[in-house]
N, C-alpha and C positions, 0 to 999 in steps of 0.2 A: 537739252539744247533748245534755245529759243527758236520758235517757228512761227511764221505768219503766212497767210494766204492772200494772194492778190484777189481783188474783186473779179466777178465774172467779166466785167467790161475790160478791166486791165488784162485779163488772160486772153481775151479775144482780139485785143489790139494787134494790128499788123505793124511790126517794127522793121520789116525787111528792108525798107529804104534807108535805114540807118546801119545796116550790116556793113562790116569791113569788106572791101573789094580786093581784087587782084592787084590793083594799083596801090592800095594801102599796104599789102603784103610786100610788094617790091620796095616801097618807100621805107618800111621798117627794116628790110634786109640791107638796103643801102645805108641807112642810118647806123645800123649795128657795125658795119664795116668802117664807116667814117669815124664813129665814136671810138672804136677800138684803136684805130691809127692815131687819133688825136690823144687818147689816153697814153699811148706809148710815146707820143710826141712830148707830153708833159714830163715824162721820165727823162727823155733825151735832153729836153731843155734844161732840166734841173741838173743833170749830170754835167752838161757843158757849161753851166753857169749863166745861161741865157735868161733864166727866170729864177727867182729866189724860192725858198721853201714855202712861203706863204702863198705866192701866186700858184706854185705847183699844187699845193693842197686845195686851194679854192677851185681852180680849173678842173683838176682831177675829180673832185667830189661832184661837181655839177655834171661833168661828162659821164661819170659812172652811173649817176641817177638817171640821166637821159638814156643811157645804154640799157639799163635794167628795164625801163618801161617799153622800149622798142623790142627788146627780147621777149618780154611778157606778151605783148600784143602779137608778135610773130608766132609764138607757141600755139595760138588759137587759129592760125591761118595756114601754116605750112608744116607738113611732116618732114622728118629729117631727110628722107629720100628726095624731097623736092628742093633741097638746098645744096649749094656748093660746099665743098669740103671745108673751106675757111669758116663759113657760117656754122657748120656742124661742130667744128673744132672748139670754138669758144676759147681763144688763146689768151684771155686775160688771167694772169696768175693769182687768183684770189687765194689759192692754196697750192702747196707742192703737188698734191694729187687731188683731182676732182673730176666730176662727170662732165659729159658734153650735152649737146642739144637734144639728141635722141633720148637720153636718159631723163633730162629735165622735163621733156614733153610728156613722157610716160608718167612721171611723178605728178605733174600739174593736172593731167587728166584725172588721176586718182583724187587729187585735191578737190576738183569740181564735182566729182561723183560722190564723195563722202565728206563734204565740207565740215570742218571743225568737229569731227567725230573721232572716235578711237581708230576707225578704219582709214582715216585720212593719212596719207603718207607724210603730210606736213604737220601732223599732230604734235610732234615733239617741239615745234616752235610756235604753236598756237595755244595748246591746252596747258593747264597747270598753274595759271596765274602769271603775273608779270615777271617775276624772277626766273621761273622755270622757262618761260618763253624767251626771255633775254639770253639765258644760257644756251638755249637751242639756237638762237640767232648767231651767237658768238661762235659756236661750234658747228654751224650749219654745213659747211663744205665737207668737213671730215665725217660728220654723221650721215650726210646724204650718200656719200660714197660707200660707207660701210653698210648702211641699210639697204641701198640699192643692190649691191653685190650679194648680200645675204638673201634677198628675196628673188632676184632675177639672174644671178650668176654674172660671170665676167666674160663678156663677148670679146671676139678678136678685135673688133673696131674700137671698143672701149679701152682695151689694153693698149692698142697702138696709140690712140689719142692721149691716153694718160702718160705714156712715155714721151710723146712730143711736148705736152704741156709741162711735164717735169723738166725736160731739157731746156725749155724757155725760162722756167723759173730759176734753174741753177745758173744758166748762162748770164741772165741779168743780175743775179746776185753776185757773181764773180766779177762782173764789169766794175761795179762800184758798190760794195756791200752796204755802206751807211746810207748812200743815196737810195739804193733799192729798198732798204728797210723803211725809210721815211715814206717813199712812194707807195710801197706795199701796205703800210699801216693806214694810209689814207684810203686805199682801195678797200681794205677790209672793214675799217670803221664805217665807211659810207655804206657798204653792203649790209652791215649789221643794223645800222639805223633804219635804212629803208625796209629791210626785211621785217624788223620788229613792227613798224607801222603797217606795212602792206599785208602782213599775215596775222600778227597777234591783235593789234588795235582795231582792225576792221572786222575781226571775227569774235571779239569779246566785248561785252557791255554789261555792266552791273551784275557780274558773276554769272552771266549766261553766255552761251556760245551760239553763233549763227553768222549772218552776214549783215553788216551794219554800215550806214553812211557816216562820213565824218564831215559835218557841215563846217564851212569856213566863211567868215565874213568877207565881203568884197574887198575890204581894205588889205586883207592878206592874200586873197586870190590873185589879184593883179600883179603884185611883185613876184609871187611864187611862179606864176605862169611865165613872166618875163625871164626868170632865171632857169626854171626847170622845164617849161613847156606845158602845153595844155593837156597832153596825155597823162603826165604824172599827176597833175592836180585833179583832173576830172575822174580818173580811174580810182583815186583815193577817196575823193568826196562821195562818189556814187558807186562804191564797191558793191553795195547790195544789189543794185540793178545789174551790174556786170555778172554777178553770180546767177541771176535769173535769166538774163539774155546775153550770154557770153559772146554771141556773134556780133553784137553792136560795137562799133568802133568807139574807142574811149572819147574821141573828140565830139561825139554826138550824145554822150550820156546826159549832159544837162538838158538837152532838148527833150529827151525821153522823160527825164524827171519832171520837167515842166508840163508834160502832157498828161500826167496822172499823179495821184497822191501816192508816192512810194511809201511802203510800210517801213517801220523802223528796223525790222529784222526780216530777213528773207532766207529761205532754204537755198542750198547750193544748186541742186538739180532735183526735179521731180519726174 
């Protein structure tokens, strides 16, 4: 695995004024709720004929991407017990059966502790090259559920929330099967694409594994920020810094990057 050390000056720098705050955590939680409702709204608009399939696909894809980064940022700020049941439930039907916030947070903590190694619980969609990682991203939700239950067991809360999510999946499928399939396909394809970038591409470079930045020219940054928001763009561009200083809010990562010469590859945690 590729490893690199910060200089002594970089290690001594105090970045605490860039740390995410309680206000940020509340903002992410509100965003998750609003994005979830809006994503369901796209389904409702498509079923009712208010929007066509192309508008449904475009809006849903953007909303899912924004939902994913808000979810990721919240994982670093709040435990499951600090959230309301709706936030813990994660009611978006990416799969008939999938895990919830508590389980994702446990997996993500393992990812930061053992980044891009065999011990990383996300190794199945990071390691093994592009094709293996793409297959891992495609089967992510199914594999995460099976792997989590195998290692940690099936708790009462997880069982209950799986039943609720399955009920939502089946109910929406029965309302309008073809419309649901089109909407669900957009959900799933968006998640696969984002997962492949945010896990495999940022942790693999020139047949080495670590945590790497993805530089983007300004001509791409600005339209991507307009569409997906600064958190998505900055967390992807400066993912190496995120893994070294995971308390830093995504919106401040460019400022931190400008304050030191970030290495090309960084360890997850030391």
